[in-house]
C-alpha positions in Angstrom: 110.9 70.8 39.4 108.2 70.3 36.5 106.8 67.6 38.7 107.0 69.3 42.4 105.3 72.5 41.1 102.1 70.0 40.0 102.2 68.6 43.6 102.3 72.0 44.6 99.5 72.8 42.5 97.5 70.0 43.5 98.2 70.5 47.1 97.4 74.6 47.0 94.1 73.6 44.9 92.9 70.9 47.6 93.7 73.6 50.2 91.9 76.4 48.1 88.6 73.9 48.0 88.9 73.3 51.3 89.1 76.7 52.1 86.1 77.7 49.7 83.9 74.6 51.9 84.5 76.2 55.2 83.8 79.8 54.1 80.5 78.7 52.4 79.6 76.5 55.7 80.3 79.5 57.7 78.4 82.2 55.1 75.5 80.0 55.7 75.7 79.7 59.4 76.3 83.6 59.7 72.9 84.0 57.3 70.8 81.8 59.7 72.2 83.5 62.8 71.6 86.8 61.1 68.1 86.5 60.5 67.2 85.2 64.0 69.0 88.2 65.5 67.3 90.8 63.9 64.0 89.4 64.2 65.1 89.3 68.0 66.4 92.9 67.7 62.6 94.1 66.0 60.8 92.2 69.3 62.9 94.2 71.4 62.7 97.5 69.6 59.0 97.1 69.8 58.8 96.4 73.5 61.1 99.7 73.7 58.8 101.8 71.7 55.9 100.4 73.8 57.5 101.1 77.0 58.3 104.8 75.9 54.9 105.4 74.9 53.8 104.2 78.5 56.6 106.2 80.4 55.3 109.3 78.4 51.8 108.9 78.8 52.6 108.0 82.9 54.4 111.5 82.6 51.8 113.7 81.2 49.6 112.2 84.0 51.7 113.4 86.6 52.0 116.8 84.4 48.3 117.2 84.9 48.0 116.3 88.5 50.8 118.9 89.3 49.0 121.3 86.9 
């Protein structure tokens, strides 16, 4: 029984090590991807802000022409 428990413990500890390695790998990949996505999001927000400013400017011109 003790030998079986030892074998089970070795198998479980190897599985834990494997899971931890996989988790570290996925965490590293997520961090790399997350930074890239955040940068693209900042660029998109900047473009949308510029678009909104131009749109507002056109509305003001239109109102000036109407007024």
